[in-house]
C-alpha positions in Angstrom: 51.4 212.0 168.2 49.6 209.8 165.9 52.6 210.2 163.4 55.1 208.9 166.0 53.2 205.9 166.4 52.5 205.4 162.8 56.4 205.8 162.3 57.6 203.8 165.7 55.3 201.0 164.4 56.7 201.0 160.6 60.1 200.5 162.2 58.7 197.6 164.4 57.3 196.1 161.3 60.5 196.8 159.5 62.8 195.1 162.0 60.0 191.9 162.5 60.1 191.0 159.1 64.1 191.9 158.4 64.2 189.1 161.6 61.8 186.8 159.7 63.4 186.7 156.1 66.9 186.4 158.0 65.4 183.2 159.8 63.9 181.7 156.6 67.1 182.6 154.4 69.2 180.7 157.2 67.2 177.9 157.7 66.5 176.6 154.2 69.1 178.8 151.5 72.3 179.9 152.4 74.0 179.5 156.4 77.4 180.7 157.7 79.7 178.5 159.4 83.2 178.5 161.4 86.1 176.4 160.6 87.6 175.3 164.0 90.8 172.7 163.0 93.4 172.5 160.8 91.3 169.1 158.6 90.8 171.0 155.4 93.9 173.0 155.1 95.3 174.2 153.0 91.7 175.0 151.3 89.9 176.4 155.2 92.3 177.6 157.9 91.4 177.6 161.4 89.3 180.7 162.0 87.5 180.7 157.9 84.1 181.7 158.0 82.3 180.0 155.7 78.8 180.2 153.4 76.9 176.8 152.8 74.4 176.7 149.9 71.6 174.4 151.5 69.7 174.8 148.5 71.5 173.8 145.7 71.1 169.8 146.5 67.7 170.1 145.6 68.5 170.6 142.3 71.8 168.4 141.7 73.3 165.3 143.2 76.2 165.6 145.2 79.5 165.3 143.3 82.6 164.0 144.0 85.5 166.9 145.3 82.2 168.7 146.4 83.4 170.5 150.3 80.1 169.6 151.9 78.8 170.6 155.4 77.2 167.8 157.0 75.7 166.7 160.8 78.4 164.3 161.7 77.5 161.1 161.9 78.6 159.8 165.4 77.1 163.1 166.9 74.3 164.5 164.8 74.3 167.8 166.8 77.8 168.9 165.5 78.7 169.9 161.8 81.9 168.6 159.9 83.3 169.8 156.7 85.0 167.5 154.5 85.7 167.0 150.5 83.2 164.0 148.8 85.4 161.8 147.6 83.3 158.4 147.3 79.9 158.4 145.9 77.2 155.5 146.6 78.6 152.4 144.8 81.8 153.6 144.5 85.0 150.9 145.6 87.3 153.3 147.8 90.8 152.1 148.7 93.8 154.3 149.8 97.6 153.1 149.1 100.5 154.9 150.6 98.1 158.2 150.8 97.1 157.5 147.2 93.2 157.5 146.7 91.8 155.0 144.2 88.3 155.1 143.3 87.0 151.5 141.5 90.6 150.9 141.0 92.0 153.9 139.5 93.8 156.9 141.2 92.1 160.5 141.5 94.1 163.8 141.1 94.0 165.7 144.1 95.6 169.2 144.0 94.1 170.2 146.9 96.0 168.2 149.3 98.0 170.2 151.9 101.0 168.3 151.9 102.0 164.2 151.1 99.1 162.1 152.6 100.0 158.4 153.6 98.2 155.9 154.6 96.2 152.8 154.1 91.8 152.2 154.0 89.9 149.3 152.1 88.9 148.8 149.7 85.7 149.4 151.1 82.2 149.8 149.2 80.4 153.3 150.0 76.7 152.3 150.5 74.1 153.7 148.2 72.5 157.2 149.6 75.9 157.4 151.7 79.1 159.3 151.0 83.2 158.5 151.8 84.6 162.1 152.8 88.3 163.0 153.5 89.8 165.9 155.1 92.4 168.1 152.8 94.8 167.5 155.4 94.7 164.4 155.2 97.7 163.4 158.1 95.4 165.5 160.5 91.8 164.8 159.8 89.2 162.5 161.5 87.0 161.6 158.3 85.2 158.9 156.7 88.7 156.5 157.3 87.9 156.2 161.4 84.0 156.7 161.7 82.3 155.4 158.5 80.1 157.1 155.5 77.8 159.9 155.8 74.1 159.0 154.8 72.9 161.6 152.5 70.0 162.8 155.3 73.0 164.5 156.9 74.2 166.3 154.2 73.6 170.5 155.3 74.9 171.6 152.1 77.7 172.5 149.9 80.2 175.1 151.0 81.0 178.0 148.1 82.3 180.9 149.8 85.1 182.0 152.5 83.9 185.6 153.4 86.0 186.0 156.5 88.5 187.2 157.3 88.6 189.4 154.2 92.1 188.6 152.7 90.9 185.2 152.7 87.8 186.0 151.1 87.5 183.9 148.1 84.9 180.9 145.7 85.6 177.6 146.9 86.0 175.2 144.1 
């Protein structure tokens, strides 16, 4: 009888430790997210599930073209994913869909189709980011609701893990 109790206790302890480790990993290291809209196509599709590195930005700064998950500035209860285009201090302008940073065009080979539209010029405040969706013609982003404060950043998306036929590293 005491052998059964110790075996049950061992299983219970293992489960509790596994749950605690999973919560720590999710809170501080990696978290999974679901893509609900077409704003990031073709890079991300509706229904993709991605992993986000929540630890990375403790060791390096956010860089232009990173795919970041962040707390939506208008409603911090919601998470959004977009591509970083402008960094603090940059002047951002969009002319006929082409993005200019500090007066120079940037190359964007990840876009879904031809983008149109105009924006700016507008200077990105320090400790903030200007973000855009890869599907520019179907994305609510910094052009509509402003800049993302650094404190709102959850982490950088680094892999699509589901569905399996889309398993890939995000660059």
